[in-house]
N, C-alpha and C positions, 0 to 999 in steps of 0.2 A: 503494498502500498504506501504509495506516493504523499509528502505528507503535502496542509497546503499549501505553504513557506519554497517549498519545491516547487512545487507546480507553479507556480507564480513566480521565482524566479525562472524557470523556460517557457517560460510563456512571455519574460520584459528579455527575455536574452532572445529570442525564437522572433520578436517582432524588431530588437533590434537589429537582428541581424538576417532580413528582408528586405527592411528601409535599405543597411546597404545595400546588401545586394540589388536591388531596385540602381539606387545610387551611382554606381557602376556600370548597369547598363541591364540588368540581366533583366527578359522579360515578364513578369512571373504566371502562369503558369497553375497550376493547384496547389493549395497548402495541406500539409496535412495527410496527405495521399493513402485513402486502408486499403487493403486485399489477403487473403486468404496467407499472404505470405509475409506480411506485416505492413507497416510502416514507410513512407516516404516523409522528410517536414514540407521540403519547398523541389516546386517544381519547374525549371525555368525555363526561360528561350535565353543563346548571348550567343551570339559571332557565328549564327546557323546550327549552331550545335544544342540537343535536346537535357539538361544539366539534370541529375539527382541530387540533392545535398544534405548531407543532417550536420545539423545545429546543435552545438554542442556551447551550452552554457558553467563556470565555474564558480562560484564564489571567489576562491583561490587558486594560488599551483599548488602550493603542496601538496594536493589531491591527485596532480599526474597537468601532463599538460589537454587538456578538452579531447583533441584528434588522436591520443595514444587511445583513448576508448573506444576508436572504432577500431576493432579487431576483426581478428577475420572472420570468426562467426557473425559480428554485426555486417560485416562488409558480403553476406555471400545472404541474408535474409534483402538486404538493402537490392542488390544483384537480384534474385527471384526478383521479387517487388515490379522491382524497375524492368525485368520483363515480360510481366502480368501485363504492364501500365502500355508498354511498348504491342503487345500485342493486342491487351484488350482493344488499344483506340488504331488498330491497321498501323501503327511506326513501324517497321519492324528496318523498313530502307533507314532510319538517319542511326545520324553521326548525336553518339550519345558520352558523359562523363559522370564522375566523379564525385564532385568535392564536398569539404569538409569546411565546416561555418564553427571558430567558434571565441563567442564570446565572453568574458574577462568579466566579473561583477565585479563589486567594492560595497558594500550595505546598501544593495538590492538594486543597486544603477549598472549599466556600464559602464563602463572605463575601456576596454580595446577591444576589438571585430579583428579578427586574420582571419582571410580568407585562402582553405588549401586545393585549386584547381588542380583537377587530376586527379588525386589526392590520393585512390587507387582505383587499378584493374581487377577484374573481373577474370582471374585462373581460368584459362581453355578447359579443362577435368573438371568446374562447375558442374560441372550436369545442367546447364541451362542451356536449350541451343533456340 
């Protein structure tokens, strides 16, 4: 069960990240896309590419860098959800990538945003076709 404070932190961080990405030229396509394989925080178009974005917010860095929490298991879940999205919308021919956005928070306010474009690739043996 996620605490109310943690949910609020996540919501503030997610909105900060989306605002930052839009300012960078990302065109929103979907937010909080859910399917049987999981959730993708943000889907956008950017420079002719369909981008699947994972957003991570942290109160402090001692917990670890936010992008480090997007491990192999999470990457595979995101890849499967992205594949489902592509199939659902008939977009298999689209160029895609996975970005991770870190939002550092201090006293509930965002203090830094870091965008990691093309943060990971889906392994060819991941069972996604």
